[in-house]
TORKEVEX-525777 format. One record per residue (C-alpha): residue number from 0; residue in one letter; x, y, z. Coordinates in nm, 4 decimals. Example, Ala and Ser with C-alpha at 12.3 -4.5 7.8 and 13.67 -1.06 7.14 Angstrom:
% TORKEVEX-525777
<seq 0 type a u 1.2300 v -0.4500 w 0.7800>
<seq 1 type s u 1.3670 v -0.1060 w 0.7140>
END
This chain:
% TORKEVEX-525777
<seq 0 type m u -0.0497 v 0.0020 w -0.0042>
<seq 1 type e u 0.1468 v 0.3464 w -0.0820>
<seq 2 type p u 0.1740 v 0.6306 w 0.0846>
<seq 3 type n u -0.1619 v 0.8347 w 0.1294>
<seq 4 type i u -0.0671 v 1.2352 w 0.2011>
<seq 5 type a u -0.3729 v 1.3616 w 0.0668>
<seq 6 type y u -0.5704 v 1.1299 w 0.3856>
<seq 7 type i u -0.3024 v 1.2803 w 0.6290>
<seq 8 type g u -0.3264 v 1.6346 w 0.4807>
<seq 9 type n u -0.6901 v 1.6478 w 0.5135>
<seq 10 type l u -0.6902 v 1.5277 w 0.8823>
<seq 11 type i u -0.4446 v 1.8193 w 0.9589>
<seq 12 type g u -0.6049 v 2.0817 w 0.6789>
<seq 13 type d u -0.9513 v 2.0982 w 0.9062>
<seq 14 type t u -0.9273 v 2.4417 w 1.1165>
<seq 15 type a u -1.0633 v 2.2151 w 1.3999>
<seq 16 type r u -0.8404 v 1.9659 w 1.3657>
<seq 17 type s u -0.5323 v 2.1901 w 1.3215>
<seq 18 type k u -0.6181 v 2.3958 w 1.6287>
<seq 19 type m u -0.6544 v 2.0773 w 1.8420>
<seq 20 type l u -0.3423 v 1.9216 w 1.7150>
<seq 21 type t u -0.1844 v 2.2680 w 1.7880>
<seq 22 type a u -0.2752 v 2.2903 w 2.1897>
<seq 23 type l u -0.1127 v 1.9532 w 2.2150>
<seq 24 type m u 0.2046 v 2.0806 w 2.0908>
<seq 25 type s u 0.2727 v 2.1892 w 2.4717>
<seq 26 type g u 0.3462 v 1.8224 w 2.5318>
<seq 27 type k u -0.0017 v 1.8030 w 2.7681>
<seq 28 type a u -0.2311 v 1.5205 w 2.7330>
<seq 29 type l u -0.6098 v 1.7189 w 2.7079>
<seq 30 type t u -0.9359 v 1.6011 w 2.6854>
<seq 31 type a u -1.2048 v 1.6676 w 2.4507>
<seq 32 type t u -1.4104 v 1.9219 w 2.6487>
<seq 33 type e u -1.0513 v 2.1189 w 2.6796>
<seq 34 type l u -0.9934 v 2.0915 w 2.3082>
<seq 35 type s u -1.3639 v 2.1850 w 2.2119>
<seq 36 type l u -1.2611 v 2.4879 w 2.3810>
<seq 37 type e u -0.9437 v 2.5479 w 2.2320>
<seq 38 type a u -1.1251 v 2.4773 w 1.8247>
<seq 39 type d u -1.3981 v 2.7155 w 1.9272>
<seq 40 type i u -1.6580 v 2.3797 w 1.9208>
<seq 41 type t u -1.9045 v 2.1353 w 2.0860>
<seq 42 type p u -1.7489 v 1.8593 w 2.3139>
<seq 43 type q u -1.9557 v 1.6504 w 2.1098>
<seq 44 type t u -1.8211 v 1.7914 w 1.7430>
<seq 45 type a u -1.4833 v 1.7344 w 1.9283>
<seq 46 type s u -1.4926 v 1.4187 w 2.0185>
<seq 47 type s u -1.5809 v 1.3320 w 1.6082>
<seq 48 type h u -1.2911 v 1.4961 w 1.5598>
<seq 49 type l u -1.0490 v 1.3396 w 1.7865>
<seq 50 type m u -1.1716 v 1.0244 w 1.6849>
<seq 51 type k u -1.0664 v 1.0582 w 1.3122>
<seq 52 type l u -0.7334 v 1.1513 w 1.3949>
<seq 53 type v u -0.6978 v 0.8608 w 1.6722>
<seq 54 type e u -0.7734 v 0.6302 w 1.3699>
<seq 55 type g u -0.5449 v 0.8147 w 1.1161>
<seq 56 type e u -0.2795 v 0.7218 w 1.3863>
<seq 57 type l u -0.2087 v 1.1385 w 1.4731>
<seq 58 type l u -0.3201 v 1.0902 w 1.8633>
<seq 59 type v u -0.3515 v 0.8551 w 2.1120>
<seq 60 type v u -0.5812 v 0.8154 w 2.3859>
<seq 61 type r u -0.4799 v 0.7964 w 2.7793>
<seq 62 type k u -0.7177 v 0.6946 w 3.0185>
<seq 63 type q u -0.6652 v 0.8117 w 3.3771>
<seq 64 type g u -0.9810 v 0.7117 w 3.5721>
<seq 65 type r u -1.2935 v 0.7883 w 3.4642>
<seq 66 type h u -1.1091 v 1.0520 w 3.2241>
<seq 67 type k u -0.9899 v 1.0597 w 2.8404>
<seq 68 type y u -0.7129 v 1.2229 w 2.7430>
<seq 69 type f u -0.5637 v 1.2852 w 2.4296>
<seq 70 type q u -0.1996 v 1.3167 w 2.3165>
<seq 71 type l u -0.0108 v 1.3325 w 1.9944>
<seq 72 type r u 0.1244 v 1.0069 w 1.9192>
<seq 73 type n u 0.4936 v 1.0203 w 1.8878>
<seq 74 type i u 0.7884 v 1.2919 w 1.8145>
<seq 75 type q u 0.7062 v 1.2351 w 1.4569>
<seq 76 type v u 0.3943 v 1.3575 w 1.4502>
<seq 77 type a u 0.5055 v 1.6757 w 1.6580>
<seq 78 type e u 0.8153 v 1.7396 w 1.4238>
<seq 79 type l u 0.5200 v 1.7429 w 1.1468>
<seq 80 type i u 0.2898 v 1.9497 w 1.2933>
<seq 81 type e u 0.5949 v 2.2472 w 1.4024>
<seq 82 type q u 0.7125 v 2.2169 w 1.0320>
<seq 83 type m u 0.3873 v 2.3236 w 0.9856>
<seq 84 type l u 0.3642 v 2.5927 w 1.2355>
<seq 85 type n u 0.6417 v 2.7732 w 1.1260>
<seq 86 type i u 0.5586 v 2.7482 w 0.7640>
<seq 87 type s u 0.2245 v 2.9314 w 0.8808>
<seq 88 type v u 0.3486 v 3.2018 w 1.1211>
<seq 89 type s u -0.0762 v 3.3049 w 1.1501>
<seq 90 type v u -0.1532 v 2.9709 w 1.3444>
<seq 91 type s u -0.1515 v 3.0388 w 1.7298>
<seq 92 type s u -0.2368 v 2.8201 w 2.0384>
<seq 93 type p u -0.3665 v 2.9837 w 2.3704>
<seq 94 type k u -0.2077 v 2.8522 w 2.6664>
<seq 95 type i u -0.4637 v 2.6339 w 2.7917>
<seq 96 type s u -0.4346 v 2.6423 w 3.2509>
<seq 97 type t u -0.4485 v 2.2600 w 3.3969>
<seq 98 type g u -0.4186 v 2.1941 w 3.7391>
<seq 99 type p u -0.4196 v 2.3222 w 4.0724>
<seq 100 type r u -0.4106 v 2.6993 w 4.1319>
<seq 101 type n u -0.2175 v 2.6442 w 4.3823>
<seq 102 type e u 0.1505 v 2.6631 w 4.2528>
<seq 103 type r u 0.3019 v 2.4809 w 4.5648>
<seq 104 type l u 0.1056 v 2.1979 w 4.4469>
<seq 105 type r u 0.1761 v 2.2520 w 4.0860>
<seq 106 type k u 0.5170 v 2.2117 w 4.2449>
<seq 107 type s u 0.5581 v 1.9117 w 4.4178>
<seq 108 type r u 0.2514 v 1.6747 w 4.5755>
<seq 109 type i u 0.1704 v 1.3375 w 4.5925>
<seq 110 type c u -0.0359 v 1.1353 w 4.3962>
<seq 111 type y u -0.1236 v 0.8583 w 4.6042>
<seq 112 type d u 0.2119 v 0.6868 w 4.7000>
<seq 113 type h u 0.4489 v 0.8666 w 4.4659>
<seq 114 type l u 0.5586 v 1.2260 w 4.3092>
<seq 115 type a u 0.3702 v 1.4346 w 4.1087>
<seq 116 type g u 0.3852 v 1.7877 w 3.9725>
<seq 117 type e u 0.6314 v 1.9498 w 3.7952>
<seq 118 type l u 0.9189 v 1.8355 w 4.0114>
<seq 119 type g u 0.8139 v 1.4831 w 3.9821>
<seq 120 type v u 0.7350 v 1.5339 w 3.5500>
<seq 121 type k u 1.1394 v 1.6443 w 3.6201>
<seq 122 type l u 1.2150 v 1.3422 w 3.7465>
<seq 123 type f u 1.0947 v 1.1300 w 3.5243>
<seq 124 type d u 1.2063 v 1.3084 w 3.2628>
<seq 125 type a u 1.6136 v 1.2658 w 3.3472>
<seq 126 type l u 1.5345 v 0.9561 w 3.4244>
<seq 127 type v u 1.5163 v 0.8756 w 3.0870>
<seq 128 type d u 1.7076 v 1.1458 w 2.9825>
<seq 129 type n u 1.9883 v 0.9154 w 3.1671>
<seq 130 type g u 1.8757 v 0.6162 w 3.0031>
<seq 131 type w u 1.7588 v 0.4425 w 3.3425>
<seq 132 type l u 1.4269 v 0.4145 w 3.1993>
<seq 133 type i u 1.2706 v 0.3576 w 2.8680>
<seq 134 type e u 0.8921 v 0.5053 w 2.7231>
<seq 135 type n u 0.7437 v 0.3738 w 2.4870>
<seq 136 type s u 0.3656 v 0.3674 w 2.4088>
<seq 137 type t u 0.2797 v 0.0685 w 2.6123>
<seq 138 type e u 0.4985 v 0.0680 w 2.8980>
<seq 139 type i u 0.7933 v 0.1803 w 3.0757>
<seq 140 type i u 1.1324 v -0.0207 w 3.0881>
<seq 141 type l u 1.3907 v -0.0137 w 3.3535>
<seq 142 type t u 1.7297 v -0.0487 w 3.1939>
<seq 143 type k u 2.0190 v -0.2500 w 3.3041>
<seq 144 type t u 2.2141 v 0.0555 w 3.3467>
<seq 145 type g u 1.8880 v 0.1676 w 3.5438>
<seq 146 type q u 1.8542 v -0.0859 w 3.7477>
<seq 147 type k u 2.2332 v -0.0782 w 3.8595>
<seq 148 type f u 2.1961 v 0.2936 w 3.9538>
<seq 149 type f u 1.8514 v 0.2283 w 4.1752>
<seq 150 type s u 2.0269 v -0.0662 w 4.3325>
<seq 151 type n u 2.3544 v 0.1610 w 4.4544>
<seq 152 type i u 2.1810 v 0.4077 w 4.5627>
<seq 153 type g u 1.9591 v 0.0871 w 4.8058>
<seq 154 type v u 1.6782 v -0.0666 w 4.5857>
<seq 155 type d u 1.6134 v -0.3971 w 4.6871>
<seq 156 type f u 1.4185 v -0.5160 w 4.3771>
<seq 157 type s u 1.3503 v -0.8582 w 4.5352>
<seq 158 type s u 1.1370 v -0.6817 w 4.7643>
<seq 159 type f u 0.8981 v -0.5977 w 4.4503>
<seq 160 type k u 0.8642 v -0.9580 w 4.3061>
<seq 161 type n u 0.5651 v -1.0440 w 4.5562>
<seq 162 type r u 0.3936 v -0.7369 w 4.4442>
<seq 163 type s u 0.1299 v -0.7019 w 4.2079>
<seq 164 type r u 0.1656 v -0.3663 w 4.0678>
<seq 165 type p u 0.4684 v -0.3034 w 3.8491>
<seq 166 type i u 0.7708 v -0.1906 w 3.9032>
<seq 167 type c u 0.7467 v 0.0953 w 3.7445>
<seq 168 type k u 0.5075 v 0.3258 w 3.5680>
<seq 169 type a u 0.4032 v 0.6333 w 3.4128>
<seq 170 type c u 0.1208 v 0.7945 w 3.5530>
<seq 171 type l u -0.0206 v 1.0661 w 3.3687>
<seq 172 type d u 0.0563 v 1.4240 w 3.5880>
<seq 173 type w u -0.2869 v 1.6412 w 3.6569>
<seq 174 type s u -0.1343 v 1.9619 w 3.6133>
<seq 175 type e u 0.1407 v 1.9235 w 3.3966>
<seq 176 type r u -0.0426 v 1.6098 w 3.1852>
<seq 177 type r u 0.2883 v 1.4662 w 3.0705>
<seq 178 type s u 0.4281 v 1.1345 w 3.2703>
<seq 179 type h u 0.5960 v 1.0764 w 3.6259>
<seq 180 type l u 0.6933 v 0.7719 w 3.7801>
<seq 181 type a u 0.4412 v 0.5677 w 3.9470>
<seq 182 type g u 0.4584 v 0.2157 w 4.0590>
<seq 183 type s u 0.7231 v 0.0878 w 4.3534>
<seq 184 type l u 0.9778 v 0.2174 w 4.1984>
<seq 185 type g u 0.8251 v 0.5777 w 4.2352>
<seq 186 type k u 0.6832 v 0.5195 w 4.5623>
<seq 187 type w u 1.0482 v 0.4528 w 4.6594>
<seq 188 type v u 1.1550 v 0.7348 w 4.5239>
<seq 189 type l u 0.9111 v 0.9443 w 4.7239>
<seq 190 type d u 1.0255 v 0.7505 w 5.0358>
<seq 191 type d u 1.3707 v 0.7786 w 5.0368>
<seq 192 type a u 1.3417 v 1.1847 w 5.0031>
<seq 193 type m u 1.1038 v 1.1725 w 5.2900>
<seq 194 type n u 1.2627 v 0.9153 w 5.4968>
<seq 195 type r u 1.6426 v 1.1362 w 5.4559>
<seq 196 type n u 1.4548 v 1.4438 w 5.5667>
<seq 197 type w u 1.4605 v 1.6086 w 5.2671>
<seq 198 type a u 1.0948 v 1.6496 w 5.2059>
<seq 199 type t u 0.7947 v 1.6509 w 5.3920>
<seq 200 type q u 0.4211 v 1.6301 w 5.2860>
<seq 201 type d u 0.1852 v 1.9521 w 5.4278>
<seq 202 type l u -0.0211 v 1.8072 w 5.7421>
<seq 203 type d u -0.3514 v 1.9417 w 5.5352>
<seq 204 type s u -0.3007 v 1.8935 w 5.1699>
<seq 205 type r u -0.0978 v 1.7019 w 4.8876>
<seq 206 type v u 0.2025 v 1.9457 w 4.9032>
<seq 207 type i u 0.5332 v 1.7696 w 4.9361>
<seq 208 type q u 0.7453 v 2.0500 w 5.0747>
<seq 209 type f u 1.1457 v 2.0105 w 4.9761>
<seq 210 type t u 1.4068 v 2.1700 w 5.1938>
<seq 211 type p u 1.6627 v 2.3992 w 4.9917>
<seq 212 type q u 1.9286 v 2.1217 w 5.0883>
<seq 213 type g u 1.6886 v 1.8354 w 5.0164>
<seq 214 type l u 1.6221 v 1.9884 w 4.6633>
<seq 215 type s u 2.0242 v 2.0767 w 4.6401>
<seq 216 type a u 2.0339 v 1.6614 w 4.7415>
<seq 217 type f u 1.7458 v 1.5103 w 4.5020>
<seq 218 type t u 1.8120 v 1.6624 w 4.2022>
<seq 219 type k u 2.1928 v 1.5845 w 4.2188>
<seq 220 type r u 2.1162 v 1.2284 w 4.2972>
<seq 221 type y u 1.8899 v 1.1782 w 4.0051>
<seq 222 type g u 2.0186 v 1.4380 w 3.7134>
<seq 223 type i u 1.7899 v 1.7124 w 3.7111>
END
């Protein structure tokens, strides 16, 4: 089967769909409602457009609880949209605000039992950049160098074997709409930071507060 440029061009060329694709260039995953506001169409119409983009393999759907989030399928799609943005300077995409308004919650908070927020996403990115984790569309893989790194800083992987949860898992961040680290390893990272008194959780909120010295030690350890 020969490549069908016209099919992809038609998917991107629709005004509403192009606005939604442009909004997703932020790297965040967005809901149909959020994308309908960006495209100035109804949520029902947005859902129809989004299904076409998913079927055309330009977008993927991520489920988090009862919600569905849409994001660009891969870096190749993002590069295509970026090139079109460079060519057509008239296309713009206002920033969509997501997550809590509280700046402390946005910076770092607990997500069930692991670190979330801006710092959680930076941690995840650093683990991938350092070659300790590999992220693909279906799973998160802990590399051999990653296992060696975590073993050297105190992780006992044998303690994870009898647990039903995965060792590492990507969790879609509420505010950043990008992945942070969950699973047994994500829990260990947060527990370790708190056991070392690098960070504490607020008594009346989900805020994780790092001390200046603790934040310095944490970012140095994980190469953030």
